C-alpha positions as MATLAB code, in Angstrom:
seq = 'MTTTSTATFAERPLAAIATDRGNPLSIAPMMDRTDRHFRYFMRQITRRTLLYTEMLTTGAILHGKRAKLLGFSPQEKPLALQLGGDDPAELAECARIAEDMGYDEINLNVGCPSDRVQNGNFGACLMAEPDRVAQAIESMRRAVDIPVTIKHRIGIDDRDRYEDLANFVRIVSDAGCERFTVHARKAWLQGLSPKENRTVPPLRYEDVYRLKQDFPQLFVEINGGFKTLDRICEQYRHVDAVMVGRAAYDTPFLFATVDRDIYGETTPLPTRRQVVEQMLGYCDRWVAHGYKLHTITRHMLQLFAGQPGTKAWKRYISEHAHLPGAGAEVLETALARVPRI';
ca = [
     123.106   91.626   59.536;
     120.881   90.006   62.122;
     119.986   91.938   65.223;
     120.709   91.010   68.808;
     117.795   89.794   70.914;
     116.642   91.709   73.971;
     118.022   89.097   76.373;
     121.451   89.934   77.726;
     124.375   87.855   76.559;
     124.694   86.331   80.029;
     121.067   85.147   80.038;
     121.171   83.220   76.777;
     122.441   79.687   76.133;
     125.753   79.456   74.301;
     124.234   77.450   71.464;
     122.043   80.453   70.637;
     125.138   82.535   70.002;
     125.907   80.578   66.864;
     122.472   81.049   65.359;
     121.548   84.707   65.808;
     124.801   86.671   65.882;
     126.885   85.147   63.135;
     129.964   83.038   63.795;
     130.962   83.489   67.456;
     134.401   81.870   67.346;
     137.370   82.132   65.011;
     141.040   81.249   64.768;
     143.176   84.278   64.012;
     145.151   84.746   60.806;
     148.783   84.017   61.718;
     151.777   84.353   59.430;
     153.583   81.059   58.828;
     150.836   79.296   60.774;
     147.361   79.345   59.242;
     148.152   77.890   55.847;
     145.857   75.367   54.134;
     147.458   72.377   55.896;
     146.923   73.816   59.356;
     143.348   74.703   58.431;
     142.612   71.187   57.161;
     144.121   69.777   60.348;
     141.927   72.033   62.502;
     138.856   70.941   60.559;
     139.378   67.460   61.970;
     138.925   69.009   65.426;
     136.211   71.630   64.816;
     133.872   71.842   61.828;
     132.197   75.126   62.698;
     134.881   77.573   63.893;
     135.605   80.322   61.370;
     139.113   79.953   59.926;
     141.328   82.582   58.315;
     144.179   82.482   55.852;
     147.508   84.035   56.612;
     147.554   87.681   55.633;
     148.113   87.958   51.879;
     149.096   91.235   50.268;
     147.269   92.615   47.280;
     150.515   92.624   45.336;
     151.102   88.929   45.943;
     147.587   88.043   44.804;
     147.558   90.284   41.741;
     151.033   89.318   40.541;
     151.786   85.961   42.169;
     150.689   82.357   41.753;
     147.069   82.605   42.799;
     146.317   78.893   42.881;
     149.153   78.324   45.326;
     148.434   81.406   47.412;
     144.653   81.156   47.540;
     143.926   77.474   47.026;
     141.985   75.638   49.714;
     140.067   72.425   50.266;
     136.257   72.600   50.490;
     136.515   71.028   53.941;
     138.205   74.189   55.256;
     135.050   76.301   54.997;
     133.809   78.526   56.522;
     136.949   80.370   55.498;
     137.931   84.034   55.350;
     140.723   85.628   53.363;
     142.720   88.288   55.167;
     144.084   90.983   52.882;
     146.928   93.423   53.433;
     146.935   96.586   51.354;
     145.891  100.220   51.205;
     144.807  100.791   47.606;
     140.998  100.609   47.353;
     140.982   99.497   43.702;
     143.543   96.741   44.272;
     141.742   95.553   47.390;
     138.463   95.451   45.461;
     140.013   93.374   42.690;
     141.483   90.926   45.210;
     138.108   90.690   46.934;
     136.478   89.798   43.601;
     139.088   87.118   42.970;
     138.531   85.642   46.429;
     134.760   85.627   46.084;
     135.051   83.870   42.725;
     137.231   81.225   44.354;
     134.632   80.543   47.036;
     135.845   82.383   50.119;
     133.163   83.245   52.664;
     134.527   86.571   53.914;
     137.149   89.219   53.158;
     139.009   90.683   56.128;
     141.212   93.774   55.995;
     144.346   93.724   58.155;
     144.697   96.934   60.142;
     146.534   95.334   63.029;
     149.945   94.048   61.954;
     152.759   96.321   63.226;
     155.777   94.820   61.412;
     158.248   97.104   59.641;
     157.646   95.327   56.326;
     153.939   95.964   56.579;
     154.427   99.578   57.606;
     156.744  100.145   54.654;
     153.852   99.060   52.442;
     151.566  101.502   54.287;
     149.129   98.890   55.514;
     148.454   96.989   58.709;
     148.269   98.795   62.042;
     149.607  102.085   60.699;
     146.320  102.525   58.820;
     144.580  103.208   62.137;
     145.959  106.724   61.709;
     144.033  106.994   58.402;
     140.436  105.963   59.120;
     139.114  107.741   56.028;
     141.449  105.734   53.811;
     140.353  102.526   55.522;
     136.728  103.508   54.996;
     137.384  104.046   51.287;
     138.971  100.594   51.075;
     136.034   98.951   52.855;
     133.505  100.752   50.667;
     135.374   99.765   47.502;
     135.486   96.092   48.490;
     131.854   96.052   49.547;
     130.818   97.395   46.150;
     132.877   94.673   44.471;
     131.537   91.594   46.284;
     128.437   90.173   47.922;
     130.238   88.341   50.733;
     130.943   90.115   54.055;
     133.849   92.553   54.224;
     135.242   92.805   57.746;
     138.196   94.335   59.550;
     140.743   93.327   62.188;
     142.481   96.132   64.063;
     144.075   97.190   67.341;
     142.612   99.355   70.090;
     145.157  101.991   69.103;
     148.676  102.763   67.926;
     151.487  104.695   69.606;
     149.989  107.731   71.349;
     146.677  107.453   69.472;
     145.364  105.012   72.046;
     142.545  106.831   73.826;
     139.170  105.131   73.711;
     137.897  108.207   71.861;
     140.424  107.533   69.073;
     139.258  103.932   68.810;
     135.586  104.917   68.750;
     136.229  107.533   66.077;
     138.012  104.951   63.908;
     135.152  102.474   64.254;
     132.535  105.153   63.588;
     134.159  106.239   60.333;
     134.742  102.691   59.088;
     131.268  101.498   60.055;
     129.753  104.423   58.154;
     131.382  102.859   55.071;
     129.302   99.737   55.648;
     131.583   97.516   57.719;
     129.571   95.588   60.308;
     132.052   93.105   61.822;
     135.017   94.427   63.782;
     137.632   92.111   65.254;
     139.549   94.069   67.862;
     142.914   93.000   69.253;
     142.657   94.379   72.774;
     146.232   95.676   72.793;
     147.615   98.837   71.274;
     150.572   98.529   68.899;
     153.818  100.417   69.103;
     154.924  101.009   65.524;
     158.509  101.724   66.615;
     160.533  100.097   69.371;
     158.729   96.754   69.643;
     158.936   93.698   67.426;
     155.740   92.043   66.146;
     156.240   89.334   68.788;
     156.634   91.927   71.550;
     153.550   93.750   70.267;
     151.580   90.565   71.020;
     152.621   90.549   74.667;
     154.133   93.808   75.942;
     151.298   96.347   75.541;
     148.723   95.530   78.240;
     145.402   93.971   77.342;
     142.512   96.420   77.674;
     139.408   94.288   77.356;
     137.238   97.025   78.829;
     137.818   99.188   75.751;
     136.408   96.446   73.536;
     133.460   95.869   75.864;
     132.723   99.592   75.815;
     132.905   99.571   72.033;
     130.134   96.979   71.906;
     128.045   99.048   74.310;
     128.516  102.212   72.273;
     127.957  100.483   68.921;
     125.356   97.791   69.696;
     124.395   97.503   66.023;
     127.883   96.264   65.123;
     129.260   92.731   65.446;
     132.232   93.099   67.798;
     134.775   90.314   68.191;
     137.516   90.377   70.825;
     141.041   89.030   70.356;
     143.996   88.736   72.696;
     145.164   86.319   75.367;
     142.386   83.711   75.463;
     143.772   80.262   76.281;
     140.895   78.280   77.806;
     137.312   77.537   76.844;
     136.089   79.026   80.109;
     137.781   82.345   79.346;
     136.372   82.287   75.831;
     132.835   81.703   77.057;
     133.104   84.506   79.620;
     133.505   86.977   76.775;
     130.050   86.314   75.362;
     128.658   88.350   78.251;
     130.263   91.401   76.692;
     130.876   90.895   72.964;
     129.560   88.944   70.007;
     132.540   86.755   69.211;
     136.019   85.664   70.256;
     139.103   85.211   68.106;
     141.828   82.901   69.404;
     145.383   83.204   68.138;
     148.493   81.476   69.444;
     146.569   79.217   71.816;
     144.902   77.608   68.802;
     148.320   76.704   67.431;
     149.961   75.758   70.729;
     146.991   73.740   72.062;
     144.824   72.861   69.035;
     142.765   70.276   70.907;
     141.361   73.167   72.938;
     138.788   73.300   70.129;
     137.665   69.674   70.445;
     134.455   70.530   72.310;
     133.522   73.888   70.795;
     131.198   72.436   68.142;
     129.151   71.008   71.002;
     129.627   73.660   73.678;
     129.358   76.795   71.531;
     127.584   75.673   68.346;
     125.191   73.151   69.882;
     126.275   70.234   67.673;
     125.341   66.728   68.796;
     127.861   64.747   66.739;
     130.427   62.665   68.680;
     133.488   64.551   69.823;
     136.741   63.681   68.058;
     139.625   61.991   69.822;
     143.252   62.889   69.198;
     143.845   59.469   67.643;
     140.929   59.941   65.282;
     142.356   63.304   64.224;
     145.659   61.644   63.331;
     143.885   58.864   61.441;
     141.916   61.441   59.439;
     145.174   63.132   58.441;
     146.898   60.011   57.074;
     145.304   59.996   53.649;
     145.624   63.768   53.379;
     149.359   63.569   54.031;
     149.887   60.823   51.477;
     147.964   62.757   48.815;
     150.147   65.830   49.216;
     153.372   63.813   49.414;
     152.358   62.078   46.179;
     152.194   65.539   44.567;
     155.760   66.320   45.601;
     155.216   68.127   48.889;
     157.406   67.414   51.915;
     155.646   65.722   54.811;
     157.012   68.162   57.374;
     155.130   71.056   55.717;
     151.974   69.382   57.044;
     153.123   67.651   60.224;
     154.769   70.769   61.643;
     151.258   71.979   62.390;
     150.399   68.775   64.252;
     153.223   68.719   66.796;
     151.099   70.181   69.587;
     148.124   67.837   69.148;
     149.046   65.920   72.312;
     150.116   68.984   74.294;
     149.801   68.271   78.019;
     149.208   64.556   77.445;
     151.425   61.551   78.248;
     153.579   60.748   75.254;
     153.653   64.252   73.770;
     157.454   64.418   73.856;
     157.812   61.095   72.055;
     155.196   62.199   69.495;
     156.958   65.463   68.731;
     160.431   63.965   68.751;
     159.664   61.209   66.280;
     157.886   63.522   63.840;
     160.604   66.174   64.102;
     163.325   63.623   63.416;
     161.625   61.802   60.537;
     159.066   63.984   58.713;
     161.726   65.951   56.829;
     163.496   62.864   55.467;
     163.263   62.025   51.735;
     160.329   59.760   50.985;
     158.649   60.313   54.359;
     154.901   59.707   54.256;
     151.950   59.047   56.531;
     153.755   56.078   58.096;
     155.717   58.643   60.133;
     152.492   59.727   61.817;
     151.446   56.121   62.394;
     154.755   55.275   64.046;
     154.686   58.444   66.150;
     151.144   57.657   67.234;
     152.211   54.199   68.381;
     154.575   55.916   70.826;
     151.679   57.703   72.530;
     150.089   55.695   75.387;
     146.421   54.810   75.047;
     144.612   56.341   77.979;
];
């Protein structure tokens, strides 16, 4: 892992962030959201942001249809696979499979609080077992050459003191993990739904900032509540990277300038119309293979969020993309209903 320069984060240009501290921006793994079609769509908006799969369990990968579960287009890279599981040997085998398929990173989910995940003894409940997490990280690191990272909460239930968080990170980092993505909310394992766990526990950014201060050798990424580029950029004064979740899905064009503003790219910025035009051939290719158009276009509904014509855009797609035989012409017709401004 590269080391941080002596200049403070606040003193250095944003473009430098992308070159000496790894990837400074990512879109969070989200169930029923970050499938391959959403990722391909986002690649028409940002080429550099790190993308993640939905969380996939070790059982699904080892016993399911791998091509369908793990398949991706080369254009989606850089791309990380997020794994859910608690068995070190199974996690290592899944990591090997992912590396062979061309993934750039393996990420262990230690943040999901759902009952289903808890019943499998993985996700956020593993924060109570840092030694087990460390064994899993060590096993995966021995199995692959690509980075093995972790995404976790600041705490769970009553184990939410900063000292508990620091102890967890210390144990896991001793196993060789160098990148920690920290959701700046605790999780209640009982009493709150996964949706409520994304909003009800208060955000505690200061705990994540302190973590970076106490573990300067680690790559610390913050997650939770970032909805504007200004708020994202503010975080680079304190941490190495920012992960954006629901805002990336609800306002995807938020990422239209990040290749320039964060990564220092000089290529022309995309327009929303160009994004749609780039998706036409992609849609037709998948429809020709028997896929329903709405499985792709459902991810595109918010492309014009906040813009004139967004209601007409969403309405037309919602009413027509699910119909038999629907193809890219649905997007073309919907686009014609959006005013040129």
